[in-house]
C-alpha positions in Angstrom: -9.1 29.3 -18.5 -9.3 31.4 -15.4 -9.7 35.1 -14.9 -7.0 36.2 -12.5 -6.5 39.5 -10.6 -2.7 39.8 -10.6 -1.2 42.3 -8.2 2.3 43.2 -9.2 5.1 45.6 -8.7 5.3 47.4 -12.0 8.6 46.8 -13.7 9.4 43.6 -11.7 11.0 41.2 -14.2 9.7 38.2 -12.3 6.2 39.5 -12.4 6.6 39.9 -16.2 7.7 36.3 -16.5 4.9 35.1 -14.2 2.3 37.0 -16.2 3.6 35.5 -19.5 3.5 32.0 -18.0 -0.2 32.5 -16.9 -1.2 33.9 -20.3 0.6 31.0 -22.2 -1.5 28.6 -20.0 -4.6 30.3 -21.4 -5.5 32.5 -18.5 -6.8 36.1 -18.7 -5.2 38.7 -16.3 -6.5 41.8 -14.8 -3.3 43.5 -13.6 -3.1 45.8 -10.6 -0.3 47.9 -9.2 0.3 46.3 -5.8 2.1 49.5 -4.6 -0.7 51.9 -5.3 -3.6 49.8 -3.9 -5.4 51.4 -1.0 -4.7 48.5 1.4 -5.4 50.9 4.4 -9.0 50.8 3.3 -9.0 47.0 2.9 -6.6 45.4 5.5 -8.9 42.4 5.7 -8.6 41.8 2.0 -4.8 42.0 2.2 -4.8 39.6 5.1 -6.9 37.1 3.1 -4.1 36.5 0.7 -1.9 35.0 3.5 -4.3 32.6 5.2 -2.6 29.4 6.4 0.9 30.8 6.0 3.3 31.8 8.7 3.8 35.6 9.0 7.4 35.3 7.8 6.1 34.0 4.4 3.9 37.0 4.0 6.9 39.2 3.3 9.0 40.0 0.2 12.4 38.7 1.3 14.0 41.2 -1.1 12.4 44.3 0.5 15.1 46.8 1.6 13.9 46.9 5.2 14.1 43.1 5.5 17.5 42.8 3.7 18.9 45.6 5.8 17.6 44.0 9.0 15.4 46.9 9.9 12.3 44.7 10.1 12.1 41.1 11.4 9.0 39.3 10.2 9.8 36.3 12.5 9.0 38.5 15.5 5.8 40.1 14.2 2.1 39.4 14.9 -0.4 39.2 12.1 -1.7 42.7 13.0 1.9 44.1 13.1 2.7 42.5 9.8 -0.5 43.8 8.0 0.1 47.3 9.5 3.7 47.3 8.2 2.6 46.2 4.7 -0.1 48.8 4.6 2.5 51.5 5.5 5.1 50.1 3.1 3.6 47.9 0.3 7.1 46.9 -1.0 7.1 44.5 2.0 4.3 42.4 0.5 5.3 39.1 -1.1 4.2 39.2 -4.7 2.4 38.6 -6.8 -0.9 38.5 -5.1 -3.3 36.3 -7.1 -7.1 36.1 -6.9 -9.4 33.9 -9.0 -12.6 32.1 -8.3 -12.8 33.3 -4.7 -9.4 32.0 -3.8 -6.5 34.4 -2.9 -2.8 33.5 -2.6 0.5 35.4 -2.2 3.7 34.5 -4.0 4.2 32.4 -7.1 4.2 28.7 -6.1 4.0 27.0 -9.5 2.9 23.6 -8.1 0.1 25.2 -6.1 -0.9 27.4 -9.1 -0.8 24.4 -11.5 -3.1 22.4 -9.1 -5.4 25.5 -8.6 -5.9 26.8 -12.2 -3.4 24.9 -14.4 -0.1 25.8 -16.0 1.7 24.6 -19.2 3.4 21.2 -18.8 6.8 21.4 -17.2 6.5 25.0 -15.9 5.9 23.9 -12.3 9.4 22.6 -12.1 11.1 26.0 -12.4 11.7 28.7 -9.8 9.4 31.6 -10.8 9.8 33.6 -7.6 13.5 34.3 -7.1 14.7 37.4 -8.8 17.1 36.7 -11.6 18.9 40.0 -11.2 22.4 39.6 -9.9 23.8 41.8 -7.2 25.9 43.7 -9.8 23.1 44.3 -12.3 20.7 47.2 -12.4 18.4 47.0 -9.4 14.7 47.3 -9.5 13.3 50.4 -7.9 11.2 49.8 -4.7 
């Protein structure tokens, strides 16, 4: 069992499913609202969730600014990316997970299973792509 700091967007159905999966695997969660964190006070902490990932993978691909083409993560430096996320936290790939001194962004079930363990078979499913169709009620940013 691991104690996990889980940074989510409240109301996100994927984050609900991800939390349920972690709890079923026997982990304890401390849940934080990703959107209300004071990342401006801790930009280095935010950056630490993205180590060893290309800048593009730091971003929530469903964020309105990205979907509308108003922001291109492919052309951003690390400093520009962190600055944009501090200004608009909906841009941050979620969830952010922290346990045992390790921090990761996004919900990669294979990585998480290796790191802290998941229930058998759960690593084979896509836990990050939103299930909401384009015609269903949208999540609020």
